[in-house]
C-alpha atoms as one frame of an Amber mdcrd trajectory, in Angstrom:
protein
   0.026  -0.099   0.179   1.769   3.347  -0.809   1.676   6.019   1.655   0.409
   9.360   0.027   1.749  11.688   2.884   5.406  10.250   1.806   5.717  11.029
  -1.898   8.996  11.045  -3.364  10.578   8.096  -0.826  11.855  10.231   1.633
  11.399   9.452   5.099   9.755  11.858   7.579  10.341  10.061  10.642  13.286
  11.696  12.710  14.899  11.247  15.858  15.509  13.844  18.605  18.903  15.188
  18.280  21.433  12.748  19.695  19.772   9.626  19.193  20.602   9.272  15.588
  24.132   9.070  16.418  23.825   6.760  19.220  25.505   3.231  19.345  23.427
   0.314  21.013  24.733  -0.977  24.612  26.796  -4.136  23.651  26.386  -6.585
  26.377  28.789  -9.469  26.670  28.271 -12.483  24.388  25.381 -15.148  25.441
  26.481 -18.893  25.543  24.136 -19.692  23.126  24.945 -17.192  20.765  28.745
 -18.712  20.654  27.516 -22.083  20.516  25.779 -21.609  17.391  28.463 -19.698
  15.723  30.956 -22.346  16.440  29.055 -25.490  16.692  29.956 -25.773  20.367
  28.334 -27.525  23.322  26.961 -25.119  25.317  28.059 -26.843  28.314  31.887
 -26.433  27.787  31.527 -23.096  27.370  32.078 -20.493  30.018  31.534 -16.974
  30.756  33.117 -14.309  32.268  31.943 -11.502  30.343  29.097  -9.575  32.289
  29.967  -9.267  35.656  27.323 -11.959  36.842  27.538 -13.827  39.920  28.675
 -17.365  39.296  27.337 -19.107  42.345  24.009 -18.753  40.982  20.860 -17.605
  42.529  20.345 -17.875  46.297  17.681 -20.576  47.261  16.019 -18.280  49.219
  15.420 -15.928  46.219  13.829 -18.907  43.781  11.879 -20.075  46.724  10.354
 -16.683  46.323  10.031 -16.847  42.902   8.195 -20.293  43.094   5.790 -19.085
  45.610   5.051 -15.867  43.126   4.241 -18.267  40.237   0.492 -18.766  40.795
  -0.071 -14.771  40.897   1.760 -14.270  37.136  -1.545 -13.021  36.139  -1.838
 -10.127  38.683   0.369  -7.041  37.978   2.922  -6.712  40.585   3.163  -3.925
  43.440   3.611  -0.615  41.830   4.973   0.658  44.708   7.333  -2.449  45.511
   6.241  -1.755  49.290   7.747  -4.795  50.659  10.905  -4.440  48.966  10.968
  -0.739  50.322  10.780  -1.817  53.684  13.224  -4.227  53.854  15.690  -1.603
  52.198  14.332   0.855  54.627  15.463  -1.675  57.903  18.711  -2.638  56.089
  20.076   0.429  54.910  18.513   3.042  57.831  16.954   5.230  55.351  12.879
   6.161  55.063  11.040   4.479  52.666  10.060   7.356  50.847  13.765   7.947
  49.894  13.844   4.820  47.815  13.082   4.726  43.979  13.091   1.217  42.383
  14.268   0.333  38.746  14.467  -2.278  36.324  17.998  -2.641  37.232  20.118
   0.453  38.085  20.289   1.378  34.631  16.620   2.115  34.853  17.529   4.571
  37.354  20.371   6.212  35.303  17.877   7.038  32.781  15.003   8.406  35.133
  17.533  10.924  36.490  18.847  11.945  32.847  14.881  12.199  31.855  13.970
  14.228  35.544  16.586  16.645  35.706  18.298  17.136  32.442  17.503  18.267
  28.754  18.783  19.165  25.497  20.254  22.319  26.604  21.857  20.840  29.791
  25.713  19.218  29.920  26.024  15.758  32.009  29.555  15.126  33.061  31.163
  11.775  33.776  34.649  10.454  33.417  36.412   8.637  30.615  36.422   4.824
  30.883  33.170   4.984  33.065  29.937   2.600  32.223  28.839   3.046  28.795
  25.417   4.090  29.779  26.132   7.164  31.314  26.846   8.634  27.940  23.730
   6.387  26.194  21.194   8.182  28.406  22.476  11.354  28.209  22.517  11.478
  24.312  19.168   9.668  24.108  17.808  13.228  25.539  19.799  15.321  23.700
  21.984  16.568  26.128  25.729  17.599  25.730  27.947  14.999  27.353  31.231
  16.053  28.961  33.597  12.953  29.412  36.374  14.096  31.634  40.342  12.550
  30.885  40.610   9.726  33.844  43.890   9.782  35.770  45.509   6.385  36.182
  42.354   4.632  34.655  40.021   5.955  37.552  38.206   9.429  38.087  39.859
  13.022  38.267  37.399  14.443  40.869  39.220  17.265  40.811  38.833  17.823
  37.172  35.310  16.471  36.924  34.693  19.473  39.646  36.205  22.007  37.347
  34.219  20.513  34.495  30.750  21.775  35.951  29.238  25.168  34.631  26.508
  26.894  34.518  24.609  24.514  32.117  25.674  21.332  34.130  22.520  19.496
  35.570  23.887  15.893  36.131  27.322  14.293  36.918  27.611  10.528  37.243
  30.454   9.057  39.353  30.826   5.237  39.680  32.340   3.779  42.784  33.748
   1.278  42.065  34.088   1.942  38.506  33.189  -0.428  35.305  35.276  -1.558
  33.497  38.415  -0.166  35.399  37.599  -1.557  38.761  39.303   1.891  40.108
  37.745   2.930  43.559  37.644   6.706  45.020  38.584   7.452  48.403  36.340
   8.434  51.171  38.313  12.051  51.400  38.193  12.630  47.975  34.467  11.876
  47.343  33.953  14.380  50.613  35.612  17.019  48.687  34.222  16.445  45.739
  30.545  16.746  47.003  31.493  19.476  48.674  32.441  21.319  45.408  29.457
  20.530  43.656  26.957  23.213  43.194  23.586  22.274  45.102  21.560  22.832
  42.045  23.482  19.650  39.999  22.499  16.072  40.953  25.344  13.731  41.579
  24.469  10.220  40.858  26.931   7.766  42.871  26.925   4.506  41.161  27.595
   1.957  44.011  26.637  -1.398  41.518  29.715  -3.238  43.031  29.540  -1.669
  46.657  28.400  -5.191  48.152  31.428  -6.744  46.871  33.810  -4.084  49.187
  35.114  -5.705  52.487  37.368  -2.686  53.263  35.256  -0.948  56.655  37.239
   2.631  55.627  35.616   2.396  51.686  33.159   5.265  51.470  29.446   4.318
  51.705  27.383   6.921  49.657  24.341   6.718  52.230  26.777   8.447  54.737
  26.438  11.470  52.781  22.685  11.593  51.330  21.597  13.431  54.606  24.135
  16.273  53.847  23.645  16.782  50.332  20.057  16.777  49.008  21.247  16.428
  45.513  23.083  12.995  45.942  21.307   9.798  44.804  23.022   6.555  45.188
  22.148   3.682  42.960  22.865  -0.099  43.728  21.391  -3.116  42.306  20.585
  -6.701  42.829  22.126  -8.127  39.900  25.857  -8.353  40.863  26.826  -9.333
  44.675  23.063 -10.410  45.159  22.729 -13.016  42.020  19.742 -11.744  40.251
  20.780 -10.252  37.276  18.036 -11.808  34.868  15.386 -10.468  37.273  16.611
  -6.278  36.519  15.935  -5.259  39.883  17.717  -2.038  40.982  17.196   1.173
  43.302  18.271   4.612  44.348  18.778   6.109  47.887  18.077  10.192  47.775
  16.174  12.559  49.555  12.734  12.345  49.742  12.027  15.356  47.413  14.384
  14.100  44.823  12.621  10.252  45.126   9.634  11.978  44.630  10.670  13.555
  41.673  12.190  10.485  39.963   8.795   8.622  41.013   7.016  11.006  38.449
   8.708   9.748  35.171   9.180   6.134  36.437   6.952   3.743  34.395   4.393
   1.972  36.199   5.223  -1.864  37.179   9.099  -1.267  36.287  10.107  -3.967
  38.578   8.297  -7.269  37.795   6.547  -9.326  40.630   8.984 -12.141  40.526
  12.042  -9.597  40.789  10.274  -7.915  43.642   9.682 -10.995  45.380  13.279
 -12.478  44.837  14.943  -9.179  45.970  13.197  -9.081  49.159  14.016 -12.608
  49.900  17.810 -12.592  49.219  18.127  -9.298  51.358  17.385 -12.086  54.203
  20.233 -14.332  52.761  23.214 -12.718  54.669  25.138 -16.153  54.164  24.590
 -15.816  50.431  26.305 -12.477  50.352  29.144 -13.571  52.194  29.871 -16.518
  50.011  29.447 -14.258  47.018  32.422 -11.785  48.626  34.264 -14.815  49.393
  34.440 -16.347  45.963  35.035 -13.043  44.722  38.154 -12.199  46.756  39.804
 -15.941  46.211  38.789 -15.754  42.640  40.440 -12.027  42.114  43.524 -13.560
  44.048  43.840 -16.333  41.370  43.203 -14.234  38.531  45.972 -11.745  39.579
  48.360 -14.403  40.295  47.748 -16.062  36.814  48.545 -12.587  35.151  51.636
 -12.330  37.103  52.881 -15.472  35.927  51.881 -14.739  32.123  53.683 -11.412
  32.606  50.806  -9.484  31.932  49.929  -6.006  33.882  46.316  -5.275  34.962
  44.591  -2.746  36.777  43.670  -3.439  40.415  40.106  -3.930  40.841  37.603
  -3.527  43.643  34.647  -5.165  41.539  33.940  -8.353  40.625  35.803  -8.169
  37.631  39.338  -7.176  36.628  40.638  -5.658  33.392  43.917  -7.144  32.023
  46.581  -5.693  29.528  47.382  -8.347  27.178  49.974  -6.474  25.603  48.766
  -5.775  22.532  45.465  -5.233  20.328  42.890  -7.166  22.521  40.341  -8.069
  19.800  42.644 -11.155  18.520  43.106 -12.490  21.793  39.230 -11.877  22.557
  38.254 -14.213  19.158  40.967 -16.375  19.989  39.302 -16.869  23.196  35.984
 -17.608  22.084  37.685 -20.390  19.923  38.424 -21.966  22.775  35.243 -21.612
  24.617  36.017 -18.598  26.848  33.872 -15.403  26.617  35.391 -12.289  28.192
  34.552  -8.801  27.135  36.827  -6.414  24.972  36.746  -2.750  26.105  38.239
  -0.954  23.396  34.585   1.052  22.872  36.137   2.477  26.286  39.412   3.891
  25.033  41.265   0.653  26.662  42.080  -1.458  23.229  44.773  -3.266  24.826
  43.000  -4.635  27.657  40.057  -7.372  28.521  37.871  -7.147  31.081  37.443
 -10.830  32.715  34.635 -11.366  35.425  35.330 -13.308  38.184  34.189 -16.722
  37.966  34.293 -20.001  39.875  37.910 -21.648  40.641  37.704 -24.035  37.576
  36.370 -21.582  35.401  39.185 -18.835  36.188  41.949 -21.795  35.441  40.507
 -22.612  32.430  40.424 -18.817  31.381  44.005 -18.591  32.411  45.084 -21.722
  30.418  43.099 -20.621  27.298  44.357 -17.368  27.654  48.030 -18.409  27.899
  47.904 -21.080  24.579  45.840 -17.949  22.691  48.796 -15.462  23.655  51.495
 -18.175  22.455  49.999 -18.917  19.116  49.739 -15.376  18.208  53.071 -14.594
  19.808  54.187 -17.141  16.733  51.837 -15.833  13.787
C-alpha cells in the first residue's frame, strides 16, 4: 500500500537530537550465541563477560519466585512496598527515600530524564560505564567526558568541568570497567565542591563486594547533600541479574521527582519477591564476597605468571592488559569456548575485562589465555 504522505520516497520520521548517532549498548556475548556460531556444546562454554555472580541465585530467592508463580496473572505492586520496607530496615533510610528501578540502569535513565534536557550538560569520567553517555545522548543533552587519572575518576577535574549548564554528574565507585575506586576523603571533597543545583549520581553497583571498612558508603552523605542520588543493584553480589532489580537512595524530594517519570510496574513481581527474599540471605552475600576475593587473587596470580599487567580492581571483575591489541585475543578465547569482554569502546584497546568466576572457570580461562597468547606470538 502506498503512503500519500510520503511521496518521493523520503522518510519524514526523524529521531530527537542525539539519538540518531547513538550506538546500541553491546552486552557480553551470550553462551547460546557462541555455541551456534562455532558449533560448540553450551555446557563446555564459560562466560566471564558480564560481571555476573558465578554462584547462581540464592535458594531463598528461588523459593520466593516459586511462591509467586501462581499470581503471574496479576500486576506487581507498583510501589514495591515490601522491598522498600526491607531496604529501609537494612540501610537505615526512610522508605520515601527509595526509588525502585528495572535494574540500576533504569535509575540512571530516570535521573537524566527528570533533571536534564537538550540544553543541559552531563559530566562523567573517561573509561566509565557506557550507559552514562547513552542516557545523556538519548535526551539530546551534551555529554562532557573528563579524562581519567590512573584509569580512574579525576574528581578535581570533574568538579572543574561543572558550569552553569551542568545538571547531572555521574560518578561510579567502584568504576566499571576499570575497577578503580574513590577514597572517602576524595569523595567528600568532591561532594562539597558540587553546586547544590547539580545532581550527583553515585553508582555503587559493585559496592556489596567491598570488605574494607574504610571504603566510602554513599549513604553517609545523602543526608548532607540533597542533590546526591546513590544507585545500587541486585544484579551483582545478590545474584539476580536476569530479574533486573535496582534502586536509588536519595532525599525524599528527589525520590518524588524520580517517581513521577518512573514507569508503572517497572519492576516485575518475580523481581520484587526475589530481591526481598535475598536480603535475608546474609550467608549468600558472604559466599559471594569470599568467592570473589579468592577468584580475584587467582586471576592476579595467573596474570603475573603470564607476565601481564592489570588494573587492581574493587569490583567482581578485572581489566588485564594483554600487551597487544585485545580483539584478536578475545576472538582466540572465543575459539577456546571462553567469553570475556573487550573494552576497546571504552578507550582501552589493549585490555580485556574478565569477570571473576568459580575456581575451575578461572583456571580454564587462564590456561586458554596462555594458549591464545602463545599462538598469536608465533603468527
